[in-house]
N, CA, C and O atoms as CSV, one atom per row, in Angstrom:
chain,resi,resn,atom,element,x,y,z
A,1,UNK,N,N,12.069,-82.000,110.207
A,1,UNK,CA,C,11.511,-80.762,110.725
A,1,UNK,C,C,12.633,-79.746,110.966
A,1,UNK,O,O,12.504,-78.579,110.595
A,2,UNK,N,N,13.721,-80.185,111.581
A,2,UNK,CA,C,14.838,-79.281,111.874
A,2,UNK,C,C,15.522,-78.845,110.581
A,2,UNK,O,O,15.919,-77.688,110.446
A,3,UNK,N,N,15.660,-79.761,109.640
A,3,UNK,CA,C,16.308,-79.423,108.372
A,3,UNK,C,C,15.503,-78.373,107.606
A,3,UNK,O,O,16.081,-77.473,106.996
A,4,UNK,N,N,14.194,-78.482,107.635
A,4,UNK,CA,C,13.328,-77.542,106.920
A,4,UNK,C,C,13.187,-76.215,107.658
A,4,UNK,O,O,12.815,-75.206,107.060
A,5,UNK,N,N,13.485,-76.214,108.967
A,5,UNK,CA,C,13.319,-75.015,109.793
A,5,UNK,C,C,14.526,-74.819,110.703
A,5,UNK,O,O,14.395,-74.949,111.920
A,6,UNK,N,N,15.703,-74.509,110.147
A,6,UNK,CA,C,16.886,-74.336,110.995
A,6,UNK,C,C,16.647,-73.293,112.079
A,6,UNK,O,O,16.078,-72.232,111.822
A,7,UNK,N,N,17.086,-73.607,113.289
A,7,UNK,CA,C,16.928,-72.685,114.403
A,7,UNK,C,C,15.614,-72.849,115.140
A,7,UNK,O,O,15.309,-72.070,116.043
A,8,UNK,N,N,14.833,-73.853,114.767
A,8,UNK,CA,C,13.533,-74.075,115.395
A,8,UNK,C,C,13.727,-74.490,116.856
A,8,UNK,O,O,14.684,-75.188,117.190
A,9,UNK,N,N,12.817,-74.058,117.710
A,9,UNK,CA,C,12.900,-74.388,119.130
A,9,UNK,C,C,12.050,-75.619,119.440
A,9,UNK,O,O,11.198,-76.020,118.647
A,10,UNK,N,N,12.296,-76.197,120.589
A,10,UNK,CA,C,11.521,-77.369,120.996
A,10,UNK,C,C,10.027,-77.052,121.083
A,10,UNK,O,O,9.222,-77.845,120.593
A,11,UNK,N,N,9.617,-75.927,121.687
A,11,UNK,CA,C,8.177,-75.640,121.704
A,11,UNK,C,C,7.575,-75.530,120.298
A,11,UNK,O,O,6.441,-75.956,120.076
A,12,UNK,N,N,8.323,-74.966,119.359
A,12,UNK,CA,C,7.824,-74.853,117.983
A,12,UNK,C,C,7.699,-76.225,117.322
A,12,UNK,O,O,6.716,-76.498,116.634
A,13,UNK,N,N,8.695,-77.085,117.531
A,13,UNK,CA,C,8.639,-78.437,116.968
A,13,UNK,C,C,7.440,-79.185,117.550
A,13,UNK,O,O,6.680,-79.820,116.819
A,14,UNK,N,N,7.281,-79.104,118.861
A,14,UNK,CA,C,6.183,-79.807,119.531
A,14,UNK,C,C,4.830,-79.345,118.998
A,14,UNK,O,O,3.938,-80.161,118.766
A,15,UNK,N,N,4.681,-78.049,118.808
A,15,UNK,CA,C,3.414,-77.515,118.297
A,15,UNK,C,C,3.145,-78.021,116.882
A,15,UNK,O,O,2.031,-78.446,116.576
A,16,UNK,N,N,4.155,-77.976,116.025
A,16,UNK,CA,C,3.973,-78.419,114.635
A,16,UNK,C,C,3.686,-79.917,114.548
A,16,UNK,O,O,2.913,-80.356,113.695
A,17,UNK,N,N,4.309,-80.702,115.431
A,17,UNK,CA,C,4.134,-82.156,115.396
A,17,UNK,C,C,2.969,-82.629,116.266
A,17,UNK,O,O,2.590,-83.799,116.242
A,18,UNK,N,N,2.412,-81.690,117.035
A,18,UNK,CA,C,1.314,-81.992,117.966
A,18,UNK,C,C,1.701,-83.098,118.947
A,18,UNK,O,O,0.971,-84.068,119.149
A,19,UNK,N,N,2.890,-82.910,119.554
A,19,UNK,CA,C,3.366,-83.841,120.580
A,19,UNK,C,C,3.813,-83.033,121.793
A,19,UNK,O,O,3.898,-81.806,121.737
A,20,UNK,N,N,4.097,-83.729,122.883
A,20,UNK,CA,C,4.528,-83.073,124.113
A,20,UNK,C,C,5.993,-82.641,124.021
A,20,UNK,O,O,6.828,-83.352,123.462
A,21,UNK,N,N,6.284,-81.481,124.571
A,21,UNK,CA,C,7.657,-80.961,124.561
A,21,UNK,C,C,8.614,-81.875,125.310
A,21,UNK,O,O,9.764,-82.030,124.899
A,22,UNK,N,N,8.158,-82.489,126.412
A,22,UNK,CA,C,9.076,-83.301,127.217
A,22,UNK,C,C,9.645,-84.473,126.421
A,22,UNK,O,O,10.765,-84.907,126.691
A,23,UNK,N,N,8.903,-84.989,125.454
A,23,UNK,CA,C,9.422,-86.056,124.597
A,23,UNK,C,C,10.629,-85.539,123.801
A,23,UNK,O,O,11.644,-86.227,123.691
A,24,UNK,N,N,10.515,-84.345,123.258
A,24,UNK,CA,C,11.604,-83.770,122.459
A,24,UNK,C,C,12.826,-83.453,123.317
A,24,UNK,O,O,13.960,-83.583,122.856
A,25,UNK,N,N,12.598,-83.037,124.568
A,25,UNK,CA,C,13.728,-82.771,125.465
A,25,UNK,C,C,14.516,-84.048,125.739
A,25,UNK,O,O,15.703,-83.976,126.057
A,26,UNK,N,N,13.879,-85.219,125.622
A,26,UNK,CA,C,14.579,-86.493,125.790
A,26,UNK,C,C,15.231,-86.947,124.492
A,26,UNK,O,O,16.327,-87.507,124.521
A,27,UNK,N,N,14.577,-86.717,123.346
A,27,UNK,CA,C,15.027,-87.269,122.067
A,27,UNK,C,C,16.116,-86.430,121.390
A,27,UNK,O,O,17.095,-86.987,120.893
A,28,UNK,N,N,15.966,-85.127,121.364
A,28,UNK,CA,C,16.906,-84.282,120.619
A,28,UNK,C,C,18.354,-84.383,121.107
A,28,UNK,O,O,19.255,-84.396,120.269
A,29,UNK,N,N,18.627,-84.457,122.411
A,29,UNK,CA,C,20.029,-84.636,122.817
A,29,UNK,C,C,20.643,-85.923,122.260
A,29,UNK,O,O,21.830,-85.945,121.933
A,30,UNK,N,N,19.864,-86.978,122.150
A,30,UNK,CA,C,20.361,-88.219,121.557
A,30,UNK,C,C,20.675,-88.053,120.084
A,30,UNK,O,O,21.672,-88.581,119.591
A,31,UNK,N,N,19.824,-87.318,119.379
A,31,UNK,CA,C,20.082,-87.045,117.962
A,31,UNK,C,C,21.331,-86.180,117.804
A,31,UNK,O,O,22.077,-86.327,116.837
A,32,UNK,N,N,21.551,-85.281,118.761
A,32,UNK,CA,C,22.762,-84.453,118.728
A,32,UNK,C,C,24.000,-85.327,118.955
A,32,UNK,O,O,25.029,-85.132,118.309
A,33,UNK,N,N,23.894,-86.285,119.873
A,33,UNK,CA,C,25.021,-87.196,120.122
A,33,UNK,C,C,25.335,-88.032,118.894
A,33,UNK,O,O,26.493,-88.364,118.642
A,34,UNK,N,N,24.312,-88.371,118.137
A,34,UNK,CA,C,24.493,-89.152,116.908
A,34,UNK,C,C,24.984,-88.296,115.744
A,34,UNK,O,O,25.244,-88.813,114.657
A,35,UNK,N,N,25.112,-86.980,115.969
A,35,UNK,CA,C,25.628,-86.087,114.938
A,35,UNK,C,C,24.608,-85.661,113.902
A,35,UNK,O,O,24.977,-85.209,112.818
A,36,UNK,N,N,23.320,-85.798,114.222
A,36,UNK,CA,C,22.280,-85.439,113.255
A,36,UNK,C,C,21.815,-83.993,113.390
A,36,UNK,O,O,21.469,-83.352,112.398
A,37,UNK,N,N,21.806,-83.482,114.617
A,37,UNK,CA,C,21.394,-82.100,114.866
A,37,UNK,C,C,22.352,-81.489,115.877
A,37,UNK,O,O,23.118,-82.194,116.533
A,38,UNK,N,N,22.297,-80.171,115.991
A,38,UNK,CA,C,23.078,-79.490,117.019
A,38,UNK,C,C,22.275,-78.319,117.548
A,38,UNK,O,O,21.491,-77.703,116.825
A,39,UNK,N,N,22.485,-78.020,118.825
A,39,UNK,CA,C,21.795,-76.904,119.450
A,39,UNK,C,C,22.701,-75.687,119.404
A,39,UNK,O,O,23.863,-75.741,119.806
A,40,UNK,N,N,22.148,-74.593,118.907
A,40,UNK,CA,C,22.868,-73.312,118.888
A,40,UNK,C,C,21.958,-72.293,119.544
A,40,UNK,O,O,20.903,-71.951,119.010
A,41,UNK,N,N,22.369,-71.814,120.697
A,41,UNK,CA,C,21.500,-70.899,121.434
A,41,UNK,C,C,20.253,-71.643,121.876
A,41,UNK,O,O,20.343,-72.685,122.526
A,42,UNK,N,N,19.092,-71.110,121.526
A,42,UNK,CA,C,17.831,-71.746,121.909
A,42,UNK,C,C,17.249,-72.603,120.797
A,42,UNK,O,O,16.218,-73.249,120.987
A,43,UNK,N,N,17.903,-72.616,119.630
A,43,UNK,CA,C,17.348,-73.338,118.491
A,43,UNK,C,C,18.153,-74.565,118.111
A,43,UNK,O,O,19.312,-74.718,118.495
A,44,UNK,N,N,17.511,-75.434,117.348
A,44,UNK,CA,C,18.137,-76.660,116.851
A,44,UNK,C,C,18.375,-76.540,115.361
A,44,UNK,O,O,17.533,-76.029,114.622
A,45,UNK,N,N,19.537,-77.018,114.925
A,45,UNK,CA,C,19.952,-76.909,113.526
A,45,UNK,C,C,20.394,-78.277,113.023
A,45,UNK,O,O,20.886,-79.094,113.801
A,46,UNK,N,N,20.220,-78.535,111.714
A,46,UNK,CA,C,20.751,-79.786,111.165
A,46,UNK,C,C,22.272,-79.738,111.214
A,46,UNK,O,O,22.876,-78.687,111.004
A,47,UNK,N,N,22.872,-80.863,111.488
A,47,UNK,CA,C,24.335,-80.947,111.547
A,47,UNK,C,C,24.872,-81.162,110.141
A,47,UNK,O,O,24.352,-81.985,109.388
A,48,UNK,N,N,25.914,-80.421,109.793
A,48,UNK,CA,C,26.567,-80.613,108.499
A,48,UNK,C,C,27.249,-81.970,108.505
A,48,UNK,O,O,27.945,-82.322,109.457
A,49,UNK,N,N,27.046,-82.720,107.449
A,49,UNK,CA,C,27.646,-84.060,107.382
A,49,UNK,C,C,28.834,-84.055,106.484
A,49,UNK,O,O,29.473,-85.091,106.300
């Protein structure tokens, strides 16, 4: 989802996936720690590998 929509926000991801935002607030920081995504401003972007 983030790769197809760079800069997407958590509310936008939640709406598209039809899930609760609080789940994403827990999961995305872990994905950032793993080097898969990064937060820039209010949006999430795929991390360059």
